[in-house]
KELUMGU-396024 format. One line per 2 residues: number of its first residue (from 1); their letters; for each residue x, y, z of N, C-alpha, C, O. Coordinates in steps of 0.05 Angstrom, whole numbers, plus 5000, padded with zeros to 4 digits. Layout:
N
NUM = a = X/Y/Z/X/Y/Z/X/Y/Z/X/Y/Z ~ ...
This chain:
265
1 = xx = 5018/4972/5001/5000/5002/4987/5013/5017/5000/5030/5012/5016 ~ 5001/5046/4991/5030/5072/4986/5026/5085/5010/5011/5082/5029
3 = xx = 5044/5103/5003/5048/5111/5027/5014/5150/5033/5004/5162/5053 ~ 5010/5153/4992/4986/5170/4995/4957/5145/4994/4939/5151/4979
5 = xx = 4954/5125/5006/4937/5118/5014/4935/5097/5029/4926/5074/5024 ~ 4944/5108/5050/4942/5101/5079/4923/5109/5099/4926/5132/5109
7 = xx = 4906/5097/5106/4883/5109/5120/4886/5122/5137/4906/5112/5149 ~ 4874/5149/5154/4879/5164/5181/4872/5139/5197/4860/5118/5192
9 = xx = 4887/5153/5228/4884/5138/5252/4870/5145/5269/4872/5169/5274 ~ 4853/5130/5285/4833/5134/5308/4861/5129/5330/4877/5110/5328
11 = xx = 4862/5147/5349/4873/5147/5375/4861/5154/5401/4847/5174/5399 ~ 4861/5142/5427/4848/5149/5441/4886/5154/5469/4903/5136/5475
13 = xx = 4886/5187/5478/4905/5179/5483/4895/5207/5525/4885/5229/5531 ~ 4906/5184/5539/4905/5205/5558/4932/5214/5572/4950/5197/5577
15 = xx = 4935/5236/5577/4945/5258/5577/4948/5265/5597/4928/5273/5608 ~ 4977/5267/5613/4980/5285/5644/4983/5315/5634/4997/5326/5617
17 = xx = 4961/5323/5653/4956/5356/5661/4965/5367/5682/4956/5357/5703 ~ 4981/5385/5684/4985/5393/5713/4989/5418/5708/5010/5420/5695
19 = xx = 4979/5441/5711/4978/5476/5715/5004/5479/5713/5016/5488/5693 ~ 5018/5469/5744/5043/5487/5746/5063/5466/5760/5065/5443/5751
21 = xx = 5078/5476/5785/5090/5458/5789/5080/5449/5822/5081/5427/5833 ~ 5070/5471/5832/5042/5462/5856/5035/5457/5855/5028/5446/5876
23 = xx = 5019/5451/5833/4986/5440/5825/4974/5413/5825/4985/5406/5804 ~ 4966/5401/5829/4952/5374/5825/4952/5368/5793/4947/5384/5775
25 = xx = 4959/5341/5790/4956/5337/5771/4937/5310/5757/4935/5290/5771 ~ 4926/5309/5736/4904/5284/5728/4915/5284/5701/4926/5302/5688
27 = xx = 4906/5253/5696/4896/5249/5666/4879/5262/5662/4861/5269/5678 ~ 4881/5270/5627/4850/5271/5617/4854/5264/5589/4876/5264/5578
29 = xx = 4833/5259/5578/4838/5243/5548/4823/5260/5531/4808/5278/5535 ~ 4834/5248/5507/4828/5255/5478/4825/5245/5459/4848/5236/5455
31 = xx = 4809/5238/5435/4810/5225/5421/4813/5237/5391/4794/5247/5379 ~ 4837/5235/5379/4848/5250/5358/4839/5225/5330/4847/5201/5331
33 = xx = 4825/5235/5312/4812/5218/5294/4822/5217/5268/4817/5201/5250 ~ 4839/5240/5267/4859/5248/5230/4883/5247/5229/4896/5266/5221
35 = xx = 4896/5221/5238/4931/5228/5247/4934/5206/5228/4922/5184/5226 ~ 4950/5215/5215/4969/5207/5181/4991/5181/5209/4997/5183/5232
37 = xx = 4995/5157/5186/5008/5148/5198/5038/5151/5201/5053/5140/5218 ~ 5045/5171/5176/5064/5181/5169/5084/5206/5182/5107/5214/5179
39 = xx = 5056/5215/5200/5066/5234/5220/5087/5236/5245/5081/5220/5263 ~ 5100/5244/5249/5117/5239/5276/5102/5237/5304/5079/5244/5303
41 = xx = 5106/5233/5316/5091/5242/5345/5083/5264/5357/5062/5268/5369 ~ 5102/5280/5352/5109/5310/5362/5083/5325/5344/5066/5341/5354
43 = xx = 5086/5314/5309/5053/5321/5297/5036/5328/5301/5020/5346/5299 ~ 5045/5289/5314/5012/5291/5315/5000/5309/5349/4976/5313/5354
45 = xx = 5019/5316/5365/5008/5331/5388/5000/5356/5381/4982/5370/5391 ~ 5019/5360/5357/5014/5390/5345/4990/5395/5337/4984/5418/5343
47 = xx = 4964/5380/5321/4951/5376/5315/4930/5373/5337/4912/5390/5334 ~ 4928/5358/5356/4920/5356/5384/4909/5386/5397/4888/5395/5406
49 = xx = 4935/5392/5394/4938/5430/5410/4933/5440/5390/4953/5455/5388 ~ 4917/5444/5366/4900/5459/5337/4876/5452/5352/4865/5471/5363
51 = xx = 4867/5431/5354/4849/5424/5359/4838/5443/5382/4818/5457/5382 ~ 4858/5439/5403/4844/5444/5440/4848/5482/5436/4837/5497/5453
53 = xx = 4861/5492/5416/4864/5524/5412/4842/5532/5397/4834/5555/5394 ~ 4833/5510/5386/4804/5525/5362/4788/5528/5387/4780/5551/5390
55 = xx = 4781/5512/5405/4762/5506/5423/4762/5523/5449/4748/5524/5470 ~ 4785/5538/5439/4787/5551/5471/4801/5551/5496/4801/5567/5515
57 = xx = 4819/5519/5488/4827/5504/5507/4858/5510/5514/4869/5519/5494 ~ 4869/5509/5528/4898/5499/5537/4910/5481/5515/4903/5458/5509
59 = xx = 4928/5496/5505/4943/5462/5495/4965/5442/5510/4980/5450/5528 ~ 4964/5426/5505/4989/5406/5513/5017/5423/5512/5028/5436/5494
61 = xx = 5024/5416/5542/5045/5428/5542/5071/5404/5536/5069/5384/5550 ~ 5095/5405/5516/5120/5380/5518/5135/5397/5509/5128/5413/5491
63 = xx = 5160/5396/5519/5188/5406/5509/5193/5398/5481/5179/5379/5475 ~ 5211/5408/5460/5214/5398/5437/5230/5425/5428/5227/5445/5443
65 = xx = 5246/5425/5405/5266/5440/5395/5272/5440/5373/5267/5459/5358 ~ 5289/5411/5363/5305/5412/5338/5294/5392/5325/5305/5389/5303
67 = xx = 5269/5372/5330/5252/5360/5328/5270/5333/5311/5254/5316/5301 ~ 5295/5329/5309/5312/5309/5295/5330/5293/5307/5345/5281/5292
69 = xx = 5334/5289/5332/5335/5271/5354/5368/5281/5365/5384/5266/5377 ~ 5373/5310/5356/5397/5316/5364/5402/5333/5391/5423/5334/5404
71 = xx = 5373/5350/5397/5378/5361/5417/5380/5358/5454/5392/5367/5473 ~ 5357/5339/5447/5353/5318/5475/5321/5331/5481/5305/5321/5497
73 = xx = 5318/5344/5472/5290/5369/5489/5270/5350/5493/5261/5346/5516 ~ 5261/5337/5475/5235/5322/5475/5249/5299/5495/5273/5293/5499
75 = xx = 5222/5288/5507/5215/5266/5527/5195/5255/5539/5183/5271/5553 ~ 5186/5236/5539/5156/5234/5555/5158/5203/5565/5174/5187/5555
77 = xx = 5143/5198/5579/5138/5159/5586/5115/5167/5565/5099/5186/5567 ~ 5118/5143/5539/5092/5137/5531/5086/5103/5535/5099/5083/5529
79 = xx = 5059/5106/5548/5057/5068/5555/5082/5061/5572/5096/5042/5566 ~ 5088/5079/5595/5107/5061/5604/5147/5069/5605/5167/5068/5619
81 = xx = 5135/5078/5575/5171/5070/5566/5182/5096/5552/5174/5110/5534 ~ 5199/5095/5567/5216/5126/5567/5223/5131/5527/5238/5116/5514
83 = xx = 5209/5155/5515/5211/5158/5485/5192/5143/5472/5185/5153/5451 ~ 5174/5111/5482/5156/5104/5467/5168/5067/5469/5177/5052/5486
85 = xx = 5162/5064/5445/5171/5026/5437/5190/5027/5420/5210/5014/5423 ~ 5188/5038/5406/5221/5047/5383/5242/5048/5398/5243/5069/5409
87 = xx = 5272/5024/5407/5285/5025/5411/5299/5040/5399/5293/5042/5376 ~ 5330/5063/5412/5348/5080/5405/5337/5099/5380/5347/5101/5358
89 = xx = 5304/5119/5396/5292/5137/5385/5270/5152/5396/5247/5147/5405 ~ 5289/5173/5393/5270/5191/5398/5246/5198/5407/5238/5192/5385
91 = xx = 5223/5206/5419/5196/5217/5411/5196/5235/5380/5177/5232/5365 ~ 5218/5254/5373/5205/5266/5358/5212/5255/5335/5205/5268/5316
93 = xx = 5229/5223/5329/5237/5207/5316/5221/5181/5309/5225/5167/5289 ~ 5201/5176/5332/5182/5165/5335/5152/5170/5313/5135/5187/5319
95 = xx = 5150/5155/5293/5115/5157/5282/5107/5143/5290/5116/5126/5305 ~ 5073/5150/5276/5047/5143/5287/5052/5109/5274/5045/5089/5287
97 = xx = 5066/5105/5246/5057/5087/5244/5077/5061/5262/5072/5037/5256 ~ 5088/5064/5273/5093/5049/5304/5069/5039/5314/5076/5020/5328
99 = xx = 5048/5041/5315/5024/5045/5334/4996/5034/5313/4991/5040/5290 ~ 4984/5018/5330/4961/5009/5314/4934/5032/5310/4932/5052/5324
101 = xx = 4915/5024/5289/4898/5043/5290/4883/5030/5312/4882/5005/5314 ~ 4868/5048/5329/4856/5051/5360/4867/5045/5377/4857/5034/5396
103 = xx = 4894/5052/5375/4921/5050/5405/4900/5070/5426/4890/5092/5425 ~ 4901/5051/5444/4905/5076/5477/4924/5083/5482/4939/5064/5484
105 = xx = 4937/5105/5486/4967/5107/5491/4957/5134/5514/4937/5148/5515 ~ 4985/5132/5534/4987/5136/5562/5001/5152/5562/5020/5143/5548
107 = xx = 5010/5180/5569/5032/5196/5561/5029/5213/5582/5008/5226/5588 ~ 5058/5213/5599/5067/5223/5619/5095/5238/5621/5112/5223/5612
109 = xx = 5103/5259/5628/5131/5264/5637/5150/5254/5656/5144/5246/5678 ~ 5165/5254/5651/5187/5244/5666/5184/5247/5690/5187/5269/5701
111 = xx = 5178/5225/5702/5184/5223/5736/5210/5222/5753/5224/5202/5751 ~ 5218/5239/5767/5241/5243/5776/5241/5269/5800/5242/5290/5787
113 = xx = 5240/5273/5826/5252/5288/5849/5267/5307/5836/5270/5329/5846 ~ 5277/5300/5816/5307/5319/5807/5293/5334/5783/5303/5355/5774
115 = xx = 5269/5324/5771/5256/5343/5744/5230/5338/5750/5214/5320/5744 ~ 5228/5371/5773/5201/5373/5770/5181/5388/5748/5184/5410/5737
117 = xx = 5165/5375/5746/5146/5388/5725/5135/5416/5723/5126/5430/5741 ~ 5139/5421/5701/5142/5453/5697/5108/5456/5679/5098/5478/5678
119 = xx = 5103/5446/5673/5079/5432/5661/5069/5420/5644/5079/5424/5622 ~ 5045/5399/5644/5042/5388/5636/5065/5360/5626/5075/5345/5643
121 = xx = 5070/5358/5603/5096/5342/5597/5125/5346/5604/5144/5331/5604 ~ 5120/5378/5610/5148/5384/5609/5160/5399/5634/5154/5419/5646
123 = xx = 5182/5379/5636/5193/5377/5665/5226/5397/5666/5241/5400/5647 ~ 5229/5405/5687/5257/5420/5691/5274/5408/5696/5281/5407/5720
125 = xx = 5287/5394/5677/5317/5378/5664/5348/5401/5673/5368/5396/5660 ~ 5349/5415/5686/5367/5442/5688/5395/5424/5705/5419/5427/5703
127 = xx = 5376/5403/5724/5408/5386/5752/5418/5376/5733/5440/5365/5737 ~ 5409/5374/5710/5434/5357/5685/5452/5379/5676/5476/5374/5675
129 = xx = 5441/5404/5670/5461/5423/5668/5476/5435/5688/5491/5453/5681 ~ 5475/5430/5710/5491/5429/5737/5517/5413/5742/5540/5417/5750
131 = xx = 5500/5390/5734/5521/5364/5730/5550/5368/5708/5572/5357/5707 ~ 5541/5382/5696/5557/5387/5671/5570/5412/5673/5589/5417/5658
133 = xx = 5560/5432/5696/5574/5459/5698/5598/5444/5723/5622/5446/5723 ~ 5586/5434/5737/5609/5424/5757/5629/5409/5749/5648/5412/5764
135 = xx = 5634/5394/5732/5657/5393/5716/5672/5404/5708/5695/5395/5708 ~ 5666/5423/5701/5694/5451/5692/5703/5450/5667/5692/5435/5650
137 = xx = 5728/5468/5659/5732/5464/5638/5765/5444/5638/5782/5436/5654 ~ 5760/5443/5608/5784/5430/5603/5812/5439/5592/5816/5455/5573
139 = xx = 5829/5427/5608/5855/5451/5598/5868/5444/5578/5880/5422/5576 ~ 5869/5463/5559/5894/5464/5526/5902/5478/5532/5891/5495/5546
141 = xx = 5935/5478/5522/5945/5493/5507/5940/5526/5498/5928/5524/5477 ~ 5943/5547/5503/5930/5568/5490/5963/5572/5466/5987/5566/5466
143 = xx = 5939/5589/5445/5969/5598/5420/5953/5593/5399/5929/5594/5400 ~ 5967/5586/5378/5957/5574/5350/5941/5539/5350/5948/5520/5366
145 = xx = 5930/5538/5340/5913/5496/5335/5937/5481/5334/5955/5486/5319 ~ 5937/5460/5352/5958/5443/5345/5951/5432/5320/5927/5431/5314
147 = xx = 5977/5419/5300/5972/5405/5276/5952/5377/5281/5949/5370/5304 ~ 5941/5366/5264/5919/5343/5274/5926/5323/5284/5912/5313/5301
149 = xx = 5958/5308/5274/5973/5287/5283/5987/5297/5298/6006/5282/5302 ~ 5990/5317/5310/6006/5314/5338/6002/5304/5364/6018/5300/5383
151 = xx = 5974/5300/5361/5964/5287/5388/5954/5263/5378/5932/5260/5369 ~ 5978/5237/5380/5958/5218/5370/5940/5203/5390/5946/5204/5414
153 = xx = 5914/5187/5382/5895/5169/5397/5889/5156/5386/5881/5158/5363 ~ 5891/5129/5407/5885/5105/5391/5864/5109/5385/5855/5132/5391
155 = xx = 5843/5086/5365/5821/5082/5355/5802/5077/5373/5779/5086/5376 ~ 5814/5060/5384/5794/5044/5405/5794/5070/5423/5769/5069/5425
157 = xx = 5799/5089/5434/5801/5103/5449/5782/5125/5441/5766/5134/5457 ~ 5784/5134/5416/5769/5149/5398/5741/5147/5397/5726/5166/5399
159 = xx = 5736/5123/5394/5716/5107/5387/5700/5108/5418/5676/5114/5422 ~ 5717/5102/5432/5697/5096/5468/5682/5126/5473/5659/5131/5478
161 = xx = 5710/5148/5469/5699/5177/5471/5679/5186/5449/5665/5202/5462 ~ 5670/5185/5427/5647/5183/5417/5616/5176/5427/5594/5185/5432
163 = xx = 5632/5149/5426/5608/5137/5439/5592/5151/5463/5567/5149/5464 ~ 5609/5165/5482/5605/5172/5503/5593/5201/5498/5576/5210/5513
165 = xx = 5599/5210/5485/5591/5241/5474/5571/5244/5457/5569/5267/5449 ~ 5554/5226/5447/5531/5229/5431/5515/5231/5454/5493/5232/5444
167 = xx = 5512/5232/5474/5489/5226/5492/5473/5264/5494/5485/5284/5502 ~ 5458/5263/5490/5440/5285/5479/5427/5300/5509/5412/5320/5509
169 = xx = 5438/5286/5530/5417/5301/5555/5384/5298/5560/5372/5314/5573 ~ 5376/5280/5549/5341/5275/5548/5332/5276/5560/5310/5287/5564
171 = xx = 5359/5252/5585/5338/5259/5611/5316/5228/5615/5300/5226/5634 ~ 5319/5206/5594/5316/5191/5588/5330/5167/5610/5312/5159/5625
173 = xx = 5345/5159/5613/5358/5150/5632/5359/5145/5660/5369/5126/5672 ~ 5343/5171/5670/5337/5175/5698/5306/5174/5698/5296/5167/5720
175 = xx = 5286/5182/5675/5255/5169/5670/5253/5135/5677/5239/5123/5694 ~ 5271/5125/5657/5275/5099/5661/5273/5076/5696/5257/5062/5707
177 = xx = 5303/5087/5701/5320/5076/5730/5300/5073/5739/5282/5087/5730 ~ 5295/5051/5763/5275/5055/5781/5283/5067/5802/5267/5077/5817
179 = xx = 5307/5068/5805/5322/5084/5828/5325/5128/5822/5332/5146/5836 ~ 5316/5125/5794/5316/5157/5788/5345/5164/5792/5350/5183/5806
181 = xx = 5370/5146/5777/5393/5161/5775/5404/5164/5757/5403/5150/5738 ~ 5419/5187/5759/5427/5202/5741/5451/5191/5728/5460/5207/5711
183 = xx = 5465/5168/5731/5491/5158/5733/5501/5155/5709/5525/5160/5703 ~ 5481/5144/5690/5492/5137/5656/5500/5158/5643/5519/5156/5628
185 = xx = 5483/5190/5649/5485/5210/5635/5509/5226/5651/5524/5231/5632 ~ 5519/5234/5670/5540/5238/5690/5564/5219/5675/5585/5229/5666
187 = xx = 5558/5190/5675/5580/5179/5664/5589/5185/5646/5612/5190/5642 ~ 5564/5185/5625/5585/5184/5598/5593/5217/5589/5605/5221/5568
189 = xx = 5587/5236/5605/5600/5272/5598/5620/5269/5610/5638/5282/5598 ~ 5635/5251/5644/5644/5241/5651/5670/5226/5635/5693/5234/5639
191 = xx = 5663/5206/5618/5681/5189/5597/5679/5199/5574/5690/5184/5558 ~ 5670/5219/5563/5687/5231/5535/5706/5242/5544/5726/5234/5533
193 = xx = 5712/5264/5567/5734/5272/5561/5753/5265/5572/5775/5274/5566 ~ 5748/5242/5597/5768/5233/5612/5788/5203/5590/5812/5196/5593
195 = xx = 5773/5197/5575/5792/5184/5553/5810/5195/5548/5831/5186/5557 ~ 5812/5221/5528/5825/5228/5511/5843/5241/5530/5840/5246/5554
197 = xx = 5865/5247/5512/5887/5264/5531/5882/5287/5540/5891/5293/5562 ~ 5864/5308/5524/5865/5333/5540/5844/5335/5559/5842/5357/5571
199 = xx = 5822/5312/5567/5814/5309/5593/5834/5300/5611/5832/5310/5634 ~ 5849/5289/5608/5871/5285/5629/5883/5295/5654/5893/5281/5671
201 = xx = 5880/5326/5655/5897/5333/5676/5870/5345/5702/5878/5355/5723 ~ 5847/5342/5698/5827/5349/5712/5804/5315/5701/5780/5315/5696
203 = xx = 5818/5300/5702/5794/5274/5693/5796/5266/5729/5773/5270/5736 ~ 5808/5260/5747/5798/5247/5779/5780/5272/5790/5759/5268/5802
205 = xx = 5788/5296/5785/5767/5323/5802/5739/5323/5787/5716/5325/5794 ~ 5751/5320/5765/5726/5322/5754/5706/5299/5755/5683/5305/5756
207 = xx = 5712/5271/5756/5694/5256/5773/5674/5258/5800/5652/5251/5810 ~ 5697/5273/5804/5698/5284/5844/5667/5290/5844/5645/5282/5851
209 = xx = 5680/5314/5829/5658/5343/5823/5630/5336/5812/5609/5344/5823 ~ 5631/5323/5795/5604/5320/5782/5590/5299/5795/5566/5300/5799
211 = xx = 5607/5278/5805/5589/5264/5822/5578/5262/5848/5563/5247/5860 ~ 5594/5287/5851/5582/5309/5888/5554/5327/5875/5535/5329/5891
213 = xx = 5550/5338/5849/5529/5351/5840/5499/5332/5841/5476/5340/5847 ~ 5506/5309/5833/5490/5284/5820/5475/5273/5845/5452/5263/5846
215 = xx = 5493/5276/5865/5477/5275/5885/5471/5290/5903/5459/5279/5922 ~ 5479/5327/5906/5464/5346/5905/5435/5351/5895/5418/5363/5909
217 = xx = 5432/5344/5876/5405/5340/5855/5382/5327/5868/5359/5334/5866 ~ 5395/5300/5888/5374/5289/5894/5374/5266/5871/5352/5253/5870
219 = xx = 5387/5261/5857/5383/5237/5841/5382/5209/5862/5392/5210/5885 ~ 5369/5184/5852/5377/5167/5849/5406/5155/5860/5426/5170/5856
221 = xx = 5411/5127/5875/5432/5114/5873/5435/5097/5847/5416/5101/5832 ~ 5451/5081/5839/5465/5068/5817/5455/5036/5827/5460/5031/5851
223 = xx = 5447/5023/5816/5448/4995/5823/5455/4973/5791/5455/4948/5791 ~ 5459/4988/5772/5469/4974/5751/5437/4953/5745/5436/4929/5741
225 = xx = 5414/4974/5748/5394/4952/5743/5386/4947/5700/5373/4930/5688 ~ 5405/4975/5690/5411/4968/5665/5392/4983/5650/5398/4982/5626
227 = xx = 5375/4993/5653/5347/5002/5641/5356/5022/5620/5351/5025/5596 ~ 5371/5036/5642/5382/5058/5629/5394/5057/5601/5394/5078/5588
229 = xx = 5401/5041/5593/5416/5032/5581/5385/5023/5555/5385/5029/5531 ~ 5367/5010/5567/5346/5006/5540/5336/5026/5535/5326/5028/5512
231 = xx = 5334/5051/5554/5321/5068/5544/5331/5083/5529/5319/5091/5509 ~ 5361/5092/5534/5379/5113/5522/5377/5109/5491/5379/5089/5477
233 = xx = 5373/5137/5484/5363/5134/5452/5386/5132/5441/5384/5111/5428 ~ 5408/5141/5438/5439/5145/5425/5447/5108/5450/5471/5102/5448
235 = xx = 5435/5092/5465/5447/5072/5465/5470/5070/5478/5487/5053/5472 ~ 5472/5089/5499/5510/5087/5509/5503/5074/5527/5481/5078/5539
237 = xx = 5526/5050/5536/5527/5026/5550/5538/5027/5579/5561/5037/5584 ~ 5521/5017/5598/5537/5019/5624/5557/5018/5628/5559/5031/5649
239 = xx = 5585/5008/5620/5605/5003/5615/5616/5027/5622/5634/5026/5639 ~ 5609/5048/5614/5606/5081/5634/5608/5090/5649/5624/5108/5656
241 = xx = 5587/5075/5665/5582/5081/5696/5614/5067/5712/5622/5078/5732 ~ 5625/5048/5702/5645/5033/5709/5659/5051/5709/5663/5061/5731
243 = xx = 5672/5063/5686/5689/5078/5682/5690/5107/5704/5711/5116/5715 ~ 5664/5118/5707/5664/5134/5724/5666/5122/5755/5667/5139/5772
245 = xx = 5667/5105/5760/5654/5091/5785/5695/5094/5793/5705/5109/5809 ~ 5704/5080/5779/5730/5074/5778/5744/5111/5781/5751/5120/5803
247 = xx = 5745/5125/5756/5760/5146/5765/5753/5159/5791/5769/5171/5805 ~ 5719/5155/5795/5719/5170/5827/5735/5165/5846/5747/5183/5857
249 = xx = 5739/5130/5857/5759/5114/5872/5781/5126/5872/5792/5129/5893 ~ 5792/5138/5846/5822/5138/5845/5821/5177/5867/5835/5186/5885
251 = xx = 5795/5186/5851/5796/5213/5855/5797/5204/5888/5819/5207/5897 ~ 5783/5196/5902/5783/5201/5930/5799/5192/5941/5800/5198/5965
253 = xx = 5820/5172/5929/5846/5160/5944/5855/5190/5948/5857/5202/5969 ~ 5862/5202/5917/5885/5213/5913/5883/5246/5927/5900/5264/5927
255 = xx = 5850/5247/5942/5840/5265/5958/5859/5269/5984/5872/5288/5991 ~ 5855/5242/5995/5857/5234/6020/5885/5255/6030/5886/5266/6052
257 = xx = 5902/5257/6013/5929/5270/6036/5919/5296/6035/5917/5309/6056 ~ 5909/5310/6007/5910/5336/6008/5877/5344/6039/5872/5363/6053
259 = xx = 5868/5327/6036/5847/5327/6062/5861/5334/6098/5856/5350/6116 ~ 5880/5311/6093/5899/5304/6109/5913/5333/6127/5911/5345/6148
261 = xx = 5931/5333/6097/5944/5368/6110/5920/5377/6118/5910/5370/6140 ~ 5908/5395/6101/5890/5419/6103/5873/5419/6133/5866/5439/6146
263 = xx = 5870/5390/6141/5858/5386/6166/5886/5393/6198/5882/5401/6221 ~ 5913/5384/6184/5935/5395/6205/5939/5417/6200/5951/5427/6219
265 = x = 5937/5431/6185/5947/5460/6175/5921/5477/6194/5919/5501/6193
């Protein structure tokens, strides 16, 4: 069947509606009937919102920006799954053909103490930004840019660093984790700098600072349940958490003599 001849879909949407962080939320039901299978999930919500505004009702608030799976802004639970049923796919890249005609969908925001609900499906994920800020800067030589091959880096290290750097900070790992942990996100940020030569001077201090900030933001602890890896749209491995834990341990041991000297002074 060609794309042009695909019939429109009907859906039943149960959407979490919450006016603000301190308001009581509830599910409200909507029944769009003219949904194209070729629409993205966010385009479907756009259509629902157009109908709501036509009727003088408040549109559903949800996070989005680039709609290309790059910025990490979009994100919601769809039938209990972060970003929906398709693996390695953000909500903005999810198409309605993934669902059957007449499907019943439950839409919720990321559920985490560290992610307060702004409104409806939109949450405040600035805690992730503060973890990145706690990592500080990378020390590099000033002056002219170094020649491209002057700092040889092994292919294995390059690939591992790039794999970790694909994290878009969407928060799906936190939402999917039964403990509400941000360890996969934090580990990805620690790892992609810690593997490369340019990140070595601050490697262990960075791990200490970022883990401390993660704990201060009230994220849960990591028990390596593994659901974060499955929910991650970039499929970042939980091996990065092991690397972060190792850097944190080394950094903690290295900091003990400094702490002892400070106490003696």
